[in-house]
C-alpha positions in Angstrom: -43.8 152.6 180.5 -46.9 154.6 181.5 -47.0 156.8 184.6 -49.6 154.5 186.1 -47.1 151.7 186.4 -44.1 153.7 187.7 -43.1 153.2 191.4 -43.0 156.2 193.7 -39.6 157.5 194.7 -38.5 155.7 197.9 -37.2 158.2 200.4 -35.0 157.9 203.5 -36.2 155.4 206.1 -37.3 157.3 209.2 -38.6 154.5 211.4 -38.8 150.7 211.4 -41.5 148.6 213.0 -40.0 145.4 214.4 -42.3 143.6 216.7 -41.0 141.1 219.2 -41.7 137.5 218.6 -41.9 135.2 221.6 -39.7 132.2 220.7 -39.5 130.9 224.3 -41.5 128.0 225.6 -43.0 126.9 228.9 -43.9 123.3 229.7 -46.3 122.5 232.6 -47.7 119.2 233.9 -49.4 118.1 237.1 -52.1 116.1 238.7 -55.4 117.4 240.1 -57.3 115.5 242.8 -60.8 116.1 244.1 -63.1 114.6 246.7 -66.6 115.5 247.7 -69.1 113.7 249.9 -72.4 114.8 251.4 -74.2 112.7 254.1 -77.9 112.0 254.1 -80.1 114.1 256.3 -79.9 113.0 260.0 -81.3 114.2 263.2 -77.9 115.9 263.8 -78.2 117.7 260.4 -76.3 117.1 257.2 -72.5 117.1 256.8 -70.4 117.8 253.8 -66.7 117.4 253.0 -64.9 118.6 250.0 -61.1 118.5 249.3 -59.1 119.6 246.2 -55.3 119.3 245.6 -52.8 119.9 242.8 -49.5 118.1 242.6 -47.4 120.1 240.1 -44.9 117.8 238.4 -43.2 120.1 235.9 -42.6 123.7 235.2 -39.9 124.2 232.7 -39.1 127.5 230.8 -36.8 127.9 227.8 -36.4 131.7 227.3 -32.8 131.9 226.3 -31.1 131.7 222.8 -28.8 129.0 224.1 -31.8 126.6 224.8 -31.0 126.3 228.6 -34.0 124.9 230.4 -34.9 126.6 233.7 -36.7 124.2 236.0 -38.9 126.5 238.2 -40.7 123.8 240.1 -40.3 124.2 243.8 -38.8 127.7 243.4 -40.0 131.3 243.7 -43.7 130.8 244.5 -44.1 127.6 242.4 -44.9 125.0 245.0 -45.2 121.3 244.3 -48.4 121.0 246.4 -51.4 123.3 246.6 -54.8 122.4 248.1 -57.8 123.2 250.2 -60.4 121.4 252.2 -63.8 122.4 253.4 -66.1 120.8 256.1 -69.7 122.0 256.2 -72.8 121.3 258.4 -76.4 122.4 258.0 -79.6 121.8 259.9 -82.8 123.7 259.3 -81.9 127.3 258.8 -78.4 127.0 260.5 -75.2 126.2 258.6 -71.5 126.4 259.2 -68.3 125.9 257.1 -64.7 125.5 257.9 -62.2 126.1 255.1 -58.4 125.3 255.2 -56.1 126.4 252.5 -52.6 125.0 251.9 -49.7 126.4 249.8 -46.6 124.2 249.9 -43.0 125.2 250.7 -40.6 126.3 248.0 -37.1 127.8 247.6 -36.5 131.6 247.4 -33.7 131.9 244.9 -33.0 135.5 245.7 -31.8 134.5 249.2 -28.9 132.1 248.7 -25.9 131.0 250.7 -22.8 128.7 250.2 -22.1 125.1 250.9 -19.6 126.1 253.6 -22.2 128.0 255.6 -24.8 125.3 255.0 -22.5 122.7 256.5 -21.3 125.0 259.3 -24.9 125.5 260.4 -25.4 121.7 260.5 -27.7 121.7 257.4 -30.6 123.6 258.9 -34.1 123.0 257.6 -34.6 126.6 256.5 -31.9 126.2 253.8 -33.0 124.1 250.8 -30.2 122.3 248.9 -31.0 122.0 245.2 -29.2 120.8 242.1 -29.7 123.4 239.4 -28.4 122.3 236.0 -25.7 120.3 237.6 -24.7 123.0 240.2 -25.4 122.7 243.9 -27.4 125.7 245.2 -28.4 126.6 248.7 -31.6 128.7 248.9 -33.8 130.0 251.7 -36.7 127.7 252.2 -40.1 129.6 252.4 -42.4 127.8 254.8 -45.7 126.3 253.7 -48.7 128.6 254.2 -51.7 127.2 256.0 -54.7 129.5 256.8 -58.2 128.9 258.0 -61.6 130.6 257.6 -65.0 130.1 259.3 -68.5 130.9 258.2 -71.7 130.7 260.2 -75.1 131.3 258.6 -78.8 131.5 259.5 -81.8 131.6 257.1 -85.2 132.6 258.3 -88.5 134.0 257.2 -91.2 132.7 254.9 -90.2 130.6 251.9 -89.7 132.2 248.5 -89.0 129.9 245.6 -87.9 127.1 248.0 -85.6 129.4 250.0 -86.0 131.4 253.1 -86.6 135.1 252.5 -83.8 136.3 254.8 -80.2 135.0 255.3 -77.5 136.3 257.5 -73.8 135.1 257.3 -70.8 135.9 259.4 -67.4 135.0 257.8 -64.0 135.2 259.5 -61.2 135.0 257.0 -57.7 134.0 258.2 -59.2 133.0 261.5 -55.9 132.7 263.4 -54.5 135.9 262.0 -51.5 134.1 260.4 -49.1 136.2 258.4 -47.7 135.0 255.1 -44.3 133.1 255.3 -41.4 135.5 255.2 -39.5 135.7 251.8 -36.9 138.0 250.3 -39.4 139.9 248.2 -40.4 143.6 248.0 -43.5 143.0 250.1 -41.8 140.5 252.4 -43.7 137.6 251.0 -44.6 136.0 247.7 -47.8 137.5 246.4 -50.5 135.0 245.5 -49.3 132.3 248.0 -51.2 133.4 251.1 -53.7 136.0 252.4 -51.6 139.0 253.6 -54.5 141.0 255.1 -54.7 139.2 258.5 -58.0 138.4 260.2 -61.0 139.9 258.5 -64.7 139.9 259.6 -67.5 140.0 257.0 -71.2 140.2 257.7 -73.6 139.6 254.8 -77.4 140.0 254.8 -79.6 139.0 251.9 -83.4 139.4 251.4 -85.2 137.6 248.6 -88.2 139.2 247.1 
């Protein structure tokens, strides 16, 4: 055998690259709804309504070697209902919008109690009874989050490309200064379910050249 075909001497293994392979699965399903309507121009102006909603039907995770399915729907930030609705009005250079957002109630599994306490408290609404893989669980019920925002705008100046040259908008986010529903989390609420920053004012001016 020639030297060109000889294998090099294999030394001691010093490290081994063994990347993780995600063998888990996640199954999601739901229904999306949408509605939008704009009225014709009237002497009172033009009105617009738009509403969107999602009804989550399934959120299953299989992350264990035993093949145990974890039904996450309605728990730990995964609400069954999420939606928003907007009502708008415009007349001439004036316009206004009202936005309402909704994030449904769900169970906080890190705050649990027992059946005895649940019954002793006369089954209060803030405790959610759930059947988890055949076992009765009693979790803290996080309230639904409802927040509102308001925008008022005015456009003026000469036309430029079909639009007024100047526009001024005042927006108030979280109009009623509503705090996120309390939960047993590091921040005291579930991130991503509600605006935690309280009432905010925003003024925006635009000039079109």
